[in-house]
C-alpha positions in Angstrom: -266.1 -29.8 -176.0 -265.0 -26.5 -176.5 -262.8 -24.2 -175.1 -263.1 -20.7 -174.3 -260.1 -18.7 -175.5 -260.9 -16.5 -172.3 -259.7 -19.1 -169.9 -256.7 -19.4 -171.4 -255.3 -16.0 -171.0 -251.1 -15.6 -171.1 -250.7 -15.8 -167.5 -252.5 -18.9 -168.0 -250.9 -20.2 -170.4 -247.4 -19.3 -169.4 -248.6 -21.1 -166.4 -245.8 -20.0 -163.6 -247.2 -22.4 -161.4 -246.8 -25.5 -163.4 -242.9 -23.9 -164.6 -242.4 -23.2 -160.4 -243.9 -26.9 -160.0 -241.6 -28.3 -162.7 -238.2 -26.8 -161.3 -239.1 -27.8 -157.7 -239.0 -31.5 -158.9 -235.8 -31.0 -160.9 -234.8 -29.3 -157.6 -235.9 -31.9 -154.7 -234.4 -34.7 -157.2 -231.1 -33.5 -157.2 -231.4 -32.9 -153.9 -231.3 -36.3 -153.3 -229.0 -37.7 -155.3 -226.3 -35.4 -153.9 -227.6 -36.2 -150.0 -227.5 -40.0 -151.1 -223.6 -39.3 -152.0 -223.1 -37.7 -148.5 -224.8 -40.2 -146.7 -222.5 -43.1 -148.8 -219.5 -41.2 -148.1 -220.4 -40.8 -144.6 -221.3 -44.0 -143.6 -218.3 -46.1 -143.3 -217.1 -43.5 -140.8 -219.8 -42.2 -138.6 -222.9 -43.4 -136.7 -226.5 -43.9 -138.2 -227.1 -40.7 -136.7 -224.3 -38.9 -138.2 -224.8 -40.5 -141.7 -228.8 -39.6 -141.5 -227.9 -36.0 -140.5 -225.1 -35.8 -143.7 -227.8 -36.9 -146.0 -230.2 -34.4 -144.4 -227.8 -31.4 -144.2 -227.0 -32.1 -147.8 -230.6 -32.2 -149.0 -231.3 -29.1 -147.1 -228.6 -27.5 -148.3 -229.0 -27.9 -152.0 -233.0 -26.7 -152.0 -232.1 -23.9 -149.7 -228.9 -23.0 -152.5 -231.6 -24.0 -155.2 -234.5 -21.1 -154.0 -232.2 -18.3 -153.6 -232.7 -15.3 -156.1 -229.3 -14.9 -158.7 -229.3 -11.6 -156.5 -228.9 -13.5 -153.7 -225.7 -12.0 -151.7 -223.7 -15.4 -152.2 -224.0 -14.8 -156.0 -221.6 -11.6 -155.8 -219.1 -13.0 -153.5 -216.0 -14.9 -154.8 -216.0 -18.5 -154.4 -212.5 -18.1 -152.9 -214.5 -16.2 -150.3 -217.6 -18.6 -149.9 -215.0 -21.9 -149.8 -213.0 -20.0 -147.0 -216.2 -19.1 -145.1 -217.8 -22.7 -145.2 -214.4 -24.3 -144.7 -214.2 -22.3 -141.2 -217.6 -22.5 -140.7 -217.2 -26.6 -140.6 -214.0 -26.2 -138.4 -216.0 -24.5 -135.7 -218.5 -27.1 -136.1 -215.9 -29.6 -135.7 -214.7 -28.2 -132.3 -218.1 -27.9 -131.3 -218.3 -31.5 -131.8 -215.3 -32.1 -130.0 -216.3 -30.5 -127.1 -219.7 -32.4 -127.4 -217.8 -35.4 -126.9 -214.7 -34.3 -124.9 -216.4 -32.2 -122.0 -217.2 -33.9 -118.8 -220.0 -31.8 -117.8 -221.7 -32.2 -120.8 -221.2 -35.8 -121.1 -222.4 -36.0 -117.6 -225.4 -33.8 -118.1 -226.6 -35.5 -120.7 -224.7 -39.0 -121.1 -221.5 -40.0 -123.2 -223.5 -41.8 -125.5 -225.5 -39.0 -126.7 -223.1 -36.2 -126.1 -221.4 -38.3 -128.7 -224.5 -38.5 -131.1 -225.0 -34.8 -130.7 -221.7 -34.3 -132.0 -221.5 -36.5 -135.0 -225.2 -34.9 -135.9 -223.7 -31.4 -135.3 -221.3 -32.1 -137.8 -222.1 -34.2 -140.0 -225.1 -32.1 -141.1 -223.0 -28.6 -141.1 -220.3 -30.3 -143.3 -223.3 -31.7 -145.7 -224.9 -28.9 -145.8 -222.0 -26.7 -146.6 -220.7 -29.3 -149.7 -224.3 -28.7 -150.9 -224.5 -25.0 -150.8 -220.8 -24.9 -152.4 -221.9 -27.4 -155.1 -225.1 -25.6 -156.8 -223.2 -22.4 -156.1 -220.7 -23.6 -158.7 -223.2 -25.0 -161.2 -225.7 -22.2 -161.3 -222.8 -19.1 -161.3 -220.8 -21.6 -164.1 -222.0 -23.1 -167.7 -219.2 -25.9 -166.3 -220.9 -26.3 -162.8 -222.3 -29.4 -162.8 -219.1 -30.8 -163.6 -218.0 -31.0 -159.7 -221.3 -32.5 -158.7 -220.9 -35.6 -160.9 -217.2 -35.7 -159.7 -218.7 -35.3 -156.0 -221.0 -38.1 -156.8 -218.6 -40.5 -158.7 -216.1 -39.6 -155.7 -218.7 -41.0 -153.1 -219.2 -44.5 -154.8 -215.5 -45.0 -155.8 -214.0 -44.2 -152.3 -216.7 -46.2 -150.7 -215.9 -48.8 -152.7 -212.3 -48.7 -153.5 -211.3 -51.2 -150.3 -213.5 -54.0 -152.4 -211.5 -53.9 -155.3 -208.6 -56.6 -155.8 -211.0 -59.2 -155.0 -211.1 -57.5 -150.9 -215.0 -59.0 -151.2 -215.8 -58.1 -147.3 -214.8 -54.6 -147.5 -216.1 -52.1 -147.0 -217.1 -54.0 -143.7 -220.2 -51.5 -143.3 -221.5 -53.6 -146.3 -220.0 -56.8 -146.1 -221.1 -57.2 -142.5 -224.8 -56.4 -144.0 -224.5 -59.0 -146.3 -222.6 -62.0 -144.4 -225.0 -61.7 -141.9 -227.8 -62.8 -143.9 -225.9 -65.3 -146.2 -225.2 -62.7 -149.3 -222.3 -62.4 -151.2 -221.4 -58.9 -150.9 -220.6 -58.2 -154.3 -224.0 -58.1 -155.4 -224.7 -55.9 -152.9 -222.2 -53.6 -154.2 -223.2 -54.9 -157.5 -226.4 -53.3 -156.3 -224.9 -50.2 -155.1 -222.8 -50.1 -158.5 -226.2 -50.2 -160.8 -227.4 -47.4 -158.3 -224.4 -45.4 -158.6 -224.4 -45.2 -162.7 -228.6 -44.3 -162.6 -228.1 -41.5 -159.9 -225.3 -39.9 -162.1 -227.4 -40.6 -164.9 -229.8 -38.2 -163.3 -227.7 -35.3 -162.3 -226.6 -35.1 -165.9 -230.2 -35.3 -167.6 -231.2 -32.9 -164.9 -228.4 -30.4 -165.6 -228.6 -31.0 -169.7 -232.1 -30.4 -169.3 -233.1 -33.4 -171.4 -236.9 -34.5 -171.1 -235.9 -37.8 -172.2 -234.6 -39.0 -169.4 -236.9 -42.2 -169.0 -236.1 -43.4 -171.8 -232.1 -43.2 -171.4 -233.4 -44.3 -167.5 -234.4 -47.5 -169.1 -231.7 -47.6 -171.4 -229.1 -47.7 -168.8 -231.1 -50.1 -166.5 -231.3 -52.8 -169.5 -227.4 -52.1 -169.4 -227.2 -52.9 -166.0 -229.3 -56.1 -166.2 -227.5 -57.5 -168.4 -224.4 -57.1 -166.3 -226.4 -59.1 -163.5 -226.7 -61.4 -166.6 -223.3 -61.5 -167.3 -221.8 -62.1 -164.1 -224.5 -65.4 -163.6 -223.4 -66.7 -166.5 -219.6 -66.2 -166.4 -218.7 -65.3 -163.2 -217.4 -62.6 -161.5 -214.5 -60.2 -162.9 -211.4 -61.1 -161.4 -208.4 -58.3 -160.4 -205.4 -57.5 -162.6 -202.4 -57.7 -160.4 -198.6 -57.1 -161.0 -197.7 -60.6 -162.3 -193.6 -60.6 -161.4 -193.2 -64.1 -160.6 -195.5 -65.7 -163.3 -198.0 -66.7 -161.1 -201.6 -65.8 -162.6 -202.4 -65.5 -165.6 -203.9 -68.0 -168.4 -203.5 -71.6 -167.6 -200.2 -73.6 -168.8 -202.9 -74.5 -171.8 -204.1 -71.2 -172.5 -202.8 -68.5 -174.9 -200.8 -66.7 -172.5 -197.1 -66.8 -172.6 -194.8 -66.1 -169.8 -192.2 -63.4 -170.4 -188.7 -65.0 -171.3 -187.3 -63.6 -168.0 -188.3 -63.5 -164.3 -186.6 -60.5 -163.5 -189.3 -57.9 -163.8 -188.1 -55.4 -161.8 -189.6 -52.8 -163.3 -193.1 -54.6 -162.9 -193.1 -54.6 -159.3 -195.6 -52.9 -157.6 -196.8 -53.6 -153.9 -200.1 -51.5 -154.1 -202.0 -54.9 -154.6 -200.0 -56.8 -151.8 -203.1 -58.0 -150.2 -205.2 -58.7 -153.3 -206.1 -62.6 -152.6 -205.3 -64.6 -154.9 -206.7 -68.1 -153.6 -208.3 -70.1 -150.2 -207.1 -73.4 -148.7 -209.0 -75.6 -146.5 -206.6 -77.6 -144.2 -208.5 -81.4 -144.4 -206.2 -82.3 -141.9 -204.5 -80.4 -138.7 -200.8 -79.2 -140.2 -198.5 -77.0 -138.7 -195.6 -76.5 -140.6 -191.8 -76.2 -138.9 -190.3 -73.5 -140.6 -193.0 -71.3 -139.2 -194.4 -70.8 -143.2 -196.3 -72.9 -145.5 -194.6 -73.3 -149.0 -197.0 -73.8 -152.0 -194.9 -74.6 -154.9 -196.1 -74.1 -158.4 -193.4 -74.5 -160.7 -189.9 -74.3 -161.0 -186.8 -73.0 -163.0 -184.3 -75.9 -163.5 -182.9 -76.0 -166.7 -180.4 -73.2 -167.8 -181.0 -72.0 -171.1 -177.8 -70.2 -171.8 -178.5 -67.0 -170.6 -180.8 -68.4 -167.1 -182.7 -71.0 -165.2 -186.1 -71.4 -166.8 -188.7 -74.0 -166.6 -187.7 -77.3 -167.4 -188.3 -78.9 -170.9 -186.6 -81.6 -170.6 -189.1 -85.1 -169.5 -186.9 -86.1 -167.4 -186.7 -83.0 -164.9 -189.1 -81.7 -162.5 -191.1 -84.9 -162.6 -192.8 -83.7 -158.9 -194.9 -81.1 -160.5 -198.0 -81.0 -163.0 -198.9 -78.5 -165.8 -202.3 -78.9 -166.1 -205.5 -78.3 -163.8 -206.7 -82.0 -163.4 -209.9 -83.3 -165.1 -209.7 -85.9 -163.3 -207.3 -87.3 -160.3 -203.8 -87.2 -161.4 -201.1 -89.2 -159.5 -197.5 -87.3 -159.2 -194.9 -89.8 -160.5 -192.2 -89.4 -159.0 -191.7 -91.3 -156.0 -191.4 -89.4 -153.0 -188.6 -90.2 -150.7 -188.6 -90.8 -146.5 -192.1 -91.2 -146.3 -191.1 -92.1 -143.0 -190.2 -88.7 -142.3 -193.3 -87.3 -143.8 -197.0 -87.1 -143.4 -199.7 -87.0 -145.5 -201.7 -83.9 -145.6 -205.0 -83.0 -147.7 -205.8 -79.2 -148.8 -209.0 -78.2 -151.0 -207.5 -74.3 -153.0 -210.1 -72.5 -154.4 -208.3 -69.8 -157.0 -209.3 -67.0 -156.9 -207.6 -65.8 -159.7 -206.8 -67.6 -163.1 -203.2 -69.1 -162.4 -201.1 -71.0 -165.1 -200.7 -74.2 -162.8 -202.0 -75.8 -160.0 -200.1 -75.5 -156.7 -199.7 -77.5 -153.8 -197.9 -77.8 -150.2 -194.7 -79.4 -150.5 -194.2 -82.5 -152.3 -198.0 -83.3 -153.5 -198.8 -87.0 -154.8 -202.1 -86.7 -155.9 -204.3 -83.2 -158.0 -207.7 -84.2 -158.3 -210.8 -81.9 -159.3 -213.1 -80.7 -156.2 -216.3 -79.5 -156.6 -217.0 -75.5 -157.3 -219.1 -74.7 -154.1 -219.3 -70.9 -156.0 -218.6 -70.4 -159.8 -219.3 -67.1 -159.4 -215.9 -66.7 -156.9 -213.8 -69.3 -157.5 -212.0 -69.6 -160.9 -211.2 -73.2 -160.5 -211.3 -75.9 -157.0 -208.9 -79.0 -156.5 -207.7 -81.0 -154.1 -203.9 -81.5 -153.1 -202.2 -84.3 -151.3 -199.2 -83.6 -149.9 -196.7 -85.7 -147.9 -195.3 -82.9 -146.0 -191.8 -83.0 -144.7 -191.4 -83.3 -140.4 -187.5 -83.0 -141.1 -185.3 -82.5 -137.9 -181.6 -81.5 -138.3 -180.2 -84.6 -137.6 -182.1 -86.1 -140.8 -180.4 -83.3 -143.1 -177.0 -83.8 -142.2 -175.3 -86.1 -143.9 -177.2 -87.0 -146.8 -174.9 -86.8 -150.0 -176.5 -84.3 -152.9 -178.5 -85.7 -155.7 -179.8 -89.2 -155.6 -178.3 -92.3 -157.4 -181.5 -93.1 -159.5 -180.5 -89.8 -161.9 -179.1 -90.1 -165.5 -175.8 -88.3 -166.1 -178.1 -85.8 -167.9 -180.0 -85.6 -165.0 -176.9 -84.8 -163.3 -175.2 -82.1 -165.6 -178.7 -80.5 -165.8 -179.5 -80.1 -162.3 -176.3 -78.2 -161.9 -175.8 -76.5 -164.9 -175.2 -72.7 -164.2 -173.0 -69.6 -166.1 -170.0 -69.7 -167.4 -168.9 -67.0 -164.5 -166.3 -68.3 -161.9 -166.8 -65.5 -159.8 -169.6 -67.5 -158.4 -167.5 -70.6 -157.7 -164.7 -68.9 -156.1 -167.5 -67.1 -153.8 -169.2 -69.5 -152.8 -165.5 -71.5 -151.8 -164.8 -68.7 -150.1 -168.0 -68.7 -147.6 -168.1 -72.5 -146.8 -163.9 -72.1 -145.7 -165.2 -71.8 -142.5 -167.4 -74.8 -141.9 -166.2 -76.7 -138.8 -164.0 -79.5 -140.1 -166.7 -82.3 -139.5 -169.3 -80.4 -141.9 -167.1 -79.1 -144.7 -168.1 -81.5 -147.0 -171.5 -81.8 -146.0 -174.5 -80.4 -148.9 -176.7 -79.2 -146.2 -174.3 -77.6 -144.2 -172.6 -75.5 -147.3 -176.2 -74.9 -148.1 -176.4 -73.8 -144.9 -173.9 -70.9 -144.9 -174.6 -70.1 -147.9 -178.0 -68.9 -147.0 -176.5 -67.6 -143.7 -174.2 -64.9 -145.8 -177.3 -63.5 -147.9 -179.3 -63.2 -144.6 -176.7 -61.2 -143.1 -175.9 -58.8 -146.4 -178.8 -59.0 -148.3 -181.3 -56.3 -148.5 -184.6 -56.9 -149.6 -185.7 -53.9 -152.4 -188.7 -54.0 -155.7 -186.4 -51.1 -156.8 -183.5 -52.0 -158.5 -181.8 -52.3 -162.3 -180.5 -55.9 -162.3 -183.1 -57.4 -164.9 -181.2 -55.0 -167.8 -177.9 -56.8 -166.9 -176.4 -60.1 -168.9 -176.9 -62.0 -166.0 -179.0 -60.1 -163.3 -178.6 -62.7 -160.9 -174.3 -61.9 -161.0 -175.4 -57.8 -161.0 -176.9 -58.9 -158.1 -174.6 -60.9 -156.0 -171.4 -59.0 -157.3 -172.9 -55.6 -156.7 -175.4 -54.0 -154.3 -177.0 -56.9 -153.1 -180.2 -55.2 -152.9 -183.1 -57.3 -154.8 -186.3 -59.7 -153.9 -186.7 -62.7 -153.8 -186.0 -64.2 -157.3 -182.6 -62.5 -157.1 -182.2 -64.1 -153.9 -183.2 -67.6 -155.1 -180.7 -67.1 -158.0 -178.1 -66.5 -156.6 -178.0 -69.0 -154.3 -179.4 -71.5 -156.3 -175.9 -70.7 -158.9 -173.7 -70.5 -155.3 -175.1 -74.4 -154.8 -174.7 -75.8 -158.0 -171.2 -74.2 -157.8 -170.4 -76.5 -155.1 -172.1 -79.6 -156.8 -174.9 -79.4 -154.7 -178.1 -79.5 -157.4 -180.6 -76.8 -156.9 -183.2 -75.5 -158.4 -185.6 -72.1 -158.1 -188.9 -72.9 -156.7 -191.7 -70.6 -157.4 -195.5 -70.3 -155.5 -196.6 -69.2 -152.8 -195.1 -68.4 -148.8 -197.6 -67.9 -145.9 -197.0 -67.3 -142.2 -197.9 -70.0 -140.5 -199.6 -67.6 -138.0 -202.1 -66.5 -140.9 -204.5 -69.1 -140.1 -205.5 -68.3 -136.8 -206.3 -71.4 -135.6 -208.7 -72.1 -138.5 -209.1 -75.0 -141.1 -209.0 -71.6 -143.7 -205.7 -70.1 -145.3 -205.8 -66.9 -147.4 -202.9 -66.4 -149.9 -202.6 -62.9 -151.1 -200.3 -61.6 -153.7 -198.1 -60.4 -151.2 -197.5 -64.1 -150.5 -196.1 -65.0 -154.5 -192.5 -66.0 -153.5 -189.3 -68.1 -154.9 -186.7 -69.7 -153.4 -183.9 -72.3 -153.6 -184.2 -75.9 -153.3 -181.5 -78.3 -153.2 -181.7 -82.3 -153.9 -180.7 -84.4 -150.8 -180.3 -88.5 -151.5 -182.9 -90.3 -149.2 -184.9 -87.1 -148.6 -185.8 -85.3 -151.8 -186.0 -81.4 -152.7 -184.9 -79.5 -149.1 -186.2 -75.7 -149.0 -182.8 -73.7 -148.0 -184.5 -69.7 -148.5 -182.7 -66.9 -147.8 -184.2 -64.4 -145.5 -182.3 -61.1 -145.5 -182.5 -59.1 -142.4 -182.7 -55.6 -143.6 -185.7 -54.4 -146.2 -186.1 -51.4 -148.0 -190.1 -52.3 -148.5 -193.2 -53.0 -146.0 -194.2 -55.9 -147.1 -196.3 -56.8 -144.3 -200.2 -57.3 -144.8 -203.0 -56.5 -142.0 -204.5 -60.0 -140.7 -207.5 -60.6 -143.0 -209.8 -63.0 -140.7 -213.0 -61.9 -141.7 -212.1 -62.2 -145.5 -210.2 -66.1 -144.5 -212.8 -67.0 -142.6 -216.0 -66.1 -145.2 -214.0 -67.3 -148.1 -213.6 -70.6 -146.0 -217.3 -70.9 -145.6 -217.8 -70.5 -149.4 -215.2 -73.0 -150.0 -216.0 -75.4 -147.5 -220.1 -75.7 -149.0 -220.5 -79.4 -149.0 -224.0 -78.7 -150.7 -222.2 -79.0 -154.5 -221.1 -82.2 -153.7 -224.1 -84.1 -155.6 -224.1 -81.6 -158.5 -220.7 -82.0 -159.0 -221.1 -85.4 -158.9 -223.7 -85.1 -161.5 -221.2 -82.8 -163.5 -219.0 -85.7 -164.3 -221.8 -88.3 -165.2 -223.4 -86.4 -167.8 -220.9 -83.4 -169.3 -224.3 -82.0 -171.5 -225.9 -81.1 -168.4 -223.7 -77.6 -167.6 -224.2 -76.3 -170.7 -227.8 -77.8 -170.9 -228.1 -75.9 -167.8 -226.7 -72.8 -169.0 -228.9 -72.7 -172.1 -231.7 -72.7 -169.7 -230.3 -70.6 -167.3 -230.0 -68.0 -170.5 -233.3 -68.2 -171.6 -234.9 -67.6 -168.3 -232.4 -64.7 -167.0 -233.6 -63.0 -170.8 -237.0 -63.5 -170.7 -237.2 -62.2 -166.9 -234.8 -58.7 -168.4 -237.1 -58.6 -171.2 -240.3 -58.6 -169.0 -238.6 -56.1 -166.4 -237.9 -53.8 -169.5 -241.0 -54.2 -170.7 -242.6 -53.1 -167.2 -240.3 -50.3 -167.4 -241.2 -48.9 -170.2 -245.1 -49.3 -169.0 -244.2 -47.4 -166.0 -242.4 -44.7 -167.5 -245.1 -43.8 -169.8 -247.5 -44.0 -167.3 -246.0 -41.8 -164.7 -243.8 -39.9 -167.4 -246.6 -36.1 -166.8 -244.8 -35.7 -163.5 -241.8 -34.7 -164.4 -243.2 -33.3 -168.0 -242.6 -29.8 -168.8 -246.2 -27.9 -169.1 -246.0 -27.6 -172.8 -245.7 -31.3 -173.3 -248.4 -32.2 -171.3 -250.6 -32.5 -173.9 -248.7 -35.1 -175.5 -247.7 -37.2 -172.1 -251.1 -37.0 -170.8 -253.2 -38.0 -173.9 -250.3 -41.1 -174.5 -250.7 -42.0 -170.7 -254.4 -42.4 -171.4 -254.3 -44.4 -174.5 -252.0 -47.0 -172.9 -254.6 -47.6 -169.9 -257.1 -47.5 -172.7 -254.9 -50.5 -174.1 -254.5 -52.4 -170.8 -257.9 -53.0 -171.7 -258.1 -53.9 -175.2 -259.6 -50.7 -176.1 -257.5 -49.7 -179.1 -257.0 -47.7 -182.3 -258.7 -49.6 -185.4 -255.7 -49.3 -188.4 -256.2 -45.9 -190.7 -258.5 -45.0 -187.7 -258.2 -41.1 -186.7 -258.0 -39.7 -183.3 -261.0 -37.9 -183.3 -263.0 -41.2 -185.3 -261.4 -43.1 -182.4 -262.6 -40.8 -179.5 -266.4 -40.7 -181.6 -266.4 -44.4 -180.9 -266.0 -45.0 -176.9 -267.4 -41.0 -176.2 -270.9 -42.8 -174.9 -269.0 -45.3 -173.0 -265.7 -42.8 -172.0 -267.1 -39.3 -172.4 -263.9 -37.8 -170.4 -261.6 -39.7 -173.4 -263.4 -37.5 -176.1 -262.7 -34.2 -173.8 -258.9 -35.5 -173.6 -258.7 -36.0 -177.2 -260.2 -32.7 -178.0 -258.0 -31.0 -175.3 -255.2 -33.2 -176.9 -255.8 -31.9 -180.4 -256.6 -28.2 -179.6 -252.6 -27.8 -178.5 -251.0 -29.9 -181.4 -249.7 -28.2 -183.6 -250.3 -28.7 -187.2 -254.9 -29.1 -186.4 -256.4 -26.2 -188.3 -258.5 -26.0 -185.1 -255.3 -25.5 -182.6 -255.3 -23.2 -179.7 -253.0 -19.9 -180.0 -252.7 -17.2 -177.8 -252.4 -13.8 -179.4 -248.9 -13.3 -179.3 -249.0 -16.8 -181.1 -247.5 -19.4 -178.4 -248.7 -22.5 -178.3 -251.5 -22.7 -175.8 -251.3 -24.9 -172.6 -253.5 -26.4 -170.5 -253.6 -26.5 -166.6 -252.1 -29.8 -164.9 -254.6 -30.1 -162.3 -257.5 -30.2 -165.5 -255.5 -33.1 -167.1 -255.0 -35.4 -164.0 -259.0 -34.4 -163.4 -259.5 -36.1 -166.6 -257.5 -39.1 -166.0 -258.7 -39.7 -162.7 -262.7 -39.3 -164.6 -261.4 -41.5 -167.2 -260.1 -44.5 -165.0 -263.6 -44.0 -163.0 -265.5 -44.6 -166.5 -263.4 -47.6 -167.0 -263.6 -49.1 -164.0 -267.3 -49.1 -164.4 -267.9 -50.2 -167.5 -265.3 -53.6 -167.7 -265.3 -56.6 -165.7 -263.0 -57.5 -163.3 -261.0 -60.0 -164.7 -260.5 -57.3 -167.5 -259.0 -54.9 -164.3 -256.6 -58.2 -163.7 -255.3 -58.9 -167.0 -254.9 -54.9 -167.2 -253.0 -54.4 -164.1 -250.0 -57.7 -165.0 -250.2 -56.5 -168.7 -246.8 -55.7 -169.4 -246.7 -54.7 -173.1 -250.1 -52.9 -173.8 -248.2 -50.2 -174.7 -247.2 -51.5 -177.6 -250.6 -51.5 -179.3 -250.8 -47.6 -178.8 -250.5 -45.4 -181.8 
């Protein structure tokens, strides 16, 4: 084929139509990205009509702004005036939208719902359109103008998904409800949105940077995103990092993490993560605590180390606690007294964040592992049988302190405390007004101390007692302002000063009302708690927990009924029980399953990656510049031939390859000649008089590719077409 230079004059070679088409494609893609961000932002706060209006408004605004010439009036206005005008316009639109909803005449004539939908459509369309116009105006006027666009798109996804952090997996509700109705873990939907957000931001950045290798970068990012999905499938969801002022969460007892040698972590307190879920409890037996709160004890501070109370190192203390998570059933060694005044309650606990030790309801007697129905969601699952107390007031009064079975060393450790006479003096003062018949009663004395702390203590997360030599003394004999750890230590020291064995228990205290009549109970970070316990003969450890009447911080949280129910349903899934039993009988199966799963997902990932590259190479001419079409169109043709097994031989030139196939595929010969005519370095390359590289009209390339496709269809058998359609890596043989 010969090329007539007259057909390729300067106007045709510069191809303004092709350049305009390429610019319009970029504008369309940019408009879609920004419109999607507006839709994501609007979806949680408006109707479907409003979200659609936001998408359409932003899309139209971006396209309109990109179509304006640089001499348009908007480019000559100060940006402050533009922003002010947009603000006024949006405000007027908001007023008009309110008028549509609030005016009884309009609502009566067209209907209340139609009036409301019209108001939402009008407001969100104008707001999104203005956002698109302002963002594109910035981007076109300044070299750094694409930064606000990127920040806007990023903020749209971050704001929408922010509620999902800290483990609130049912939020945002419009995504959570969509997933839960279909039985899908919302995290997978959100991960998909996150992957789309990453790719979307990359597209936006690449468009502004004018980089034509976008599909390569797009494919690499897609592989990274699929790798994230593979990682989550194998190793589970990442868990939120929370402030740990009580030492509950973190590495397990056998892990490498160590607990700070000071439970008074005043500077680390933060109520921002208070709603973060940490565990879900399933009650196998119905149980309502008499005190109005469920107490789950994880550990205790019992032994005085010369500075303060700390976890016991002596083997004969705190025998009712279990340090390590059970791999087989474990019975608590200490006998639980007063079993006739207790009842057995079995609970299954699913941990959403790592914990140092297992916890259970007051007086646990047995721990055992439980099947994990969702290893991606729950870090650990186990079952606890507890002998929960059902003590009445007469059961507590008249008891002596401590146990007659204790050794002298045990008594000493449960009574040891700082050498500060103020504790004893103040405690004696508090119990001096007890009625004569209760003057020597340990429980009555403990109630007197608790009552004073209730009336005079102030709950606050912000204080400086942790930096004192004795934080509990700084709290008690200072401003009496602190949080649960201060109240617990102060009460425990005063109990001990009165000769009552006591300790500080640490775990969770959850209001009984949170169960809302169901069998599941959600434990959140806000429920982390420390409380004092005293030991009464014949009853065991009894909770005597101060509750200050004044507080300087709002520690309340909204009910999370939907999240509680969803996590409970996840943990309640008994379908995994048989798999759990199988894993217990053959410990090699989980590892083999994981290896097989890893191989499967890796192969699938490679297959997807191969198809992504194949599709990109086939469709890359759509976004190629006119000057690069000679390369991308020829490469797409080579990939098409390679899928049918028609390939260049080693050392064979492009001209020889075309001559070898010319009888069967004449269109490919024409494409080869056009390709070589535009390739720099070939002797017969076509150049314009100005010396610029000649370009072939885009329509001509597509016409030749269509002819080539028809020639292949006629010359190849049917089974070849099938193999060519599904071959994922034919492009690897193209050269």
